[in-house]
C-alpha positions, -999 to +999 in steps of 0.1 A: +788+042-601+784+035-638+781-002-631+755+005-604+735+026-628+737+001-657+724-026-633+692-005-629+684-001-666+651-015-677+654-051-690+623-052-711+628-020-730+650-009-759+674+019-748+675+048-773+696+073-754+717+076-723+725+111-710+749+110-680+753+140-657+783+144-634+808+168-619+843+164-632+869+188-616+886+198-649+883+195-686+911+170-686+892+148-661+860+154-681+876+138-712+889+109-692+855+102-677+838+106-711+862+080-725+854+057-695+816+060-702+821+051-738+842+021-729+817+009-703+788+014-727+805-005-754+812-034-730+776-034-717+757-030-749+781-044-775+766-037-810+734-023-794+749+009-781+724+037-777+731+074-783+754+086-755+763+119-739+782+131-708+771+165-695+792+184-670+764+195-647+764+186-610+733+165-601+720+178-568+707+145-555+734+120-566+771+121-575+763+106-610+729+105-628+718+089-660+686+099-679+673+070-700+651+073-731+636+040-740+606+023-755+589-011-753+593-021-789+565-038-807+566-063-836+562-034-861+592-015-847+627-020-862+655-007-840+690-003-855+721+008-836+748+025-856+779+047-852+789+079-869+825+092-863+826+068-834+794+083-819+766+058-814+731+066-825+698+048-828+672+045-856+636+035-850+615+026-880+578+016-881+548+023-903+545+058-888+580+069-899+617+070-892+630+083-859+666+093-851+681+095-816+716+110-817+739+128-793+774+134-781+781+159-809+812+177-797+844+193-811+878+201-798+869+217-764+901+237-763+889+260-792+864+289-790+827+283-784+820+299-818+843+275-836+830+245-816+794+254-824+801+256-861+819+223-861+792+206-841+765+217-866+787+204-894+788+170-877+750+170-873+745+180-909+767+151-921+748+125-900+714+139-912+724+136-948+738+102-943+705+089-929+683+110-952+668+133-926+663+169-937+675+196-912+639+206-905+633+170-893+649+179-859+621+181-834+640+182-801+675+195-794+695+198-762+723+224-763+749+223-735+773+253-735+803+257-712+800+289-691+769+299-712+766+335-699+804+343-699+822+363-725+854+354-745+871+382-765+839+403-762+816+375-774+790+359-751+791+321-753+754+317-758+752+343-784+781+327-803+762+294-802+729+311-814+747+327-843+761+293-854+727+276-849+709+303-870+734+299-899+728+261-898+690+264-896+690+289-925+698+260-948+661+248-945+626+262-944+612+247-912+575+242-924+564+230-889+584+254-868+619+251-852+627+223-827+619+224-791+652+230-774+671+237-742+701+260-741+718+256-708+751+261-691+777+235-681+808+238-659+830+221-685+829+202-717+827+229-743+797+227-767+776+195-766+744+188-786+719+159-785+689+157-808+658+137-818+646+139-855+617+123-874+606+118-909+570+106-913+554+081-937+519+081-922+495+110-928+482+105-893+516+113-878+529+149-877+546+175-856+534+210-846+550+240-828+533+251-796+533+287-785+527+302-751+505+333-754+521+347-723+556+346-739+572+360-771+585+332-793+622+330-787+630+332-824+611+365-824+630+383-796+640+419-801+677+429-801+674+444-766+674+410-750+703+396-771+740+400-764+765+415-788+787+392-807+810+410-831+781+428-849+758+397-852+729+391-828+708+361-840+678+351-820+676+316-803+659+295-829+635+272-810+598+268-802+584+269-766+573+233-772+568+208-800+542+181-802+545+148-820+510+134-828+504+098-841+467+089-844+452+094-809+486+097-791+505+129-785+540+134-771+550+170-761+586+180-759+588+210-735+617+233-741+638+248-714+612+271-697+618+300-672+600+329-656+597+350-687+567+371-697+567+385-732+605+385-738+614+400-704+625+380-673+607+386-640+634+407-624+639+408-586+617+377-582+629+350-558+631+313-565+595+305-553+579+331-576+601+321-605+593+284-601+556+290-600+556+312-631+578+286-648+553+259-640+524+280-651+542+285-685+547+247-688+510+242-680+501+265-709+523+244-732+511+209-722+473+215-722+457+181-715+489+162-719+503+148-686+539+153-675+559+121-674+593+136-665+610+169-656+645+182-655+651+211-632+681+234-636+691+256-606+716+284-607+724+280-570+730+247-552+716+262-520+681+264-537+679+226-541+659+218-510+634+247-516+630+238-553+624+201-545+598+210-518+580+234-542+580+208-570+567+181-546+537+204-538+525+198-574+520+161-566+533+150-600+546+116-589+570+115-618+608+113-622+624+147-615+661+154-620+678+184-603+710+199-618+732+228-609+736+249-641+740+284-653+708+297-670+712+319-701+701+351-683+718+362-651+686+371-634+670+337-638+674+313-609+656+283-624+648+266-657+627+235-663+622+212-692+602+181-696+581+156-716+544+151-715+520+126-732+483+125-740 
């Protein structure tokens, strides 16, 4: 399956990131398959290995799926592929700035979610320092957390992660807001983080946080929607979306979005209503920008056919991936993230 997917990679584009999604039966098998992916990627790309991650989420329309982030590089673009602690990452440099595409940040998955989270952010900090990216240069982050809504020793996994993330982010000032982000569950694999970061050298290139007036900013949630974790309850530090503007072009990273109004989930709402409210929230974030891809997370596999039919009714004609994954609140059946351009 990996060979088949590699054969379909775009030939005229520079690959920045590969994110594989599959369904290993155990953490032991997860580690074996992750090693296989690393070996296959090394053989295929040689010294041009892109950022790589393996997410334990069942794709609902294929046994194995890969999401490809790539660009058609111009003469002014310099692309460098490097490795940090045996993790490949990609640097893109041009007159607009320096752009980092990194992923696969993981720790010993046999330890607690709290310990893994702390160690993952230590790895991220080391790489950012190595490449001279401040912490606040992170503009998009994908956070995959095994059994996200479960508790271990009285601590909810997602809350443990949020506490570690808040401690890490507190080392910087975030003048343009927190990153866009997704915090989503996985079957296995512990804590896994991917990220994009940028440092700008052109005054016409900048990032901005995007709020949804119908939703409370996640980093401003009250304690009543947070889970206890020892005695610490830090909010999820992310923006609803983040835009990257360069001259007349704009790219919008849409965070993981669900049927939330204010800070409350729409309780007792079925899949169809939740999906439409979620898409309405996304429309508020994108403005005039046009969606170019979506990733749809469904709590229940049985909702796949209905979700695909409802999404198709929007006539988007873009790539849409469907994953089975736990959402961070028990009452939420669906979460959607994406990218838009203007």
